[in-house]
C-alpha angles and dihedrals in degrees: 000000000000117000097206142059124042095331119117092245089051092050090047093052091047090052092046091054091054090055104262115147124246092247092052092049091048094050090048093051096037094240135122115271087238089062091055089049090052091051092048091047090052092051091050089048090050093050098049117101133176128017125332121252132011113325101162097093113090115226092230088062089058093047090048093051090048102042105027102031095031096225121165118244088254093053091048090050092054092045094052096032095240133124116270090239089053092052091048091048093052093043091054092048088054097045103033104023127241108310121200096171095093 
């Protein structure tokens, strides 16, 4: 289903981009607000490219912060603006290798 042009999804997306709320758009188009959310979600999914999440932090930076500077995983997470669990995961990959036997 196209999300542009004179279709209702297209009009909904155009209104959403101008700042209208989902409820306002739904009332204007005579659809349920969940329908508008679905259309907006599809548009967002279509616009995404590349991997999810933050990938700009080199693993060696995490290892250096942990082993050389002695920072905790929480401190590293704050320094590189990642989640603590993401830091731990990358640290373990670097130091233990990628394990698939879980």
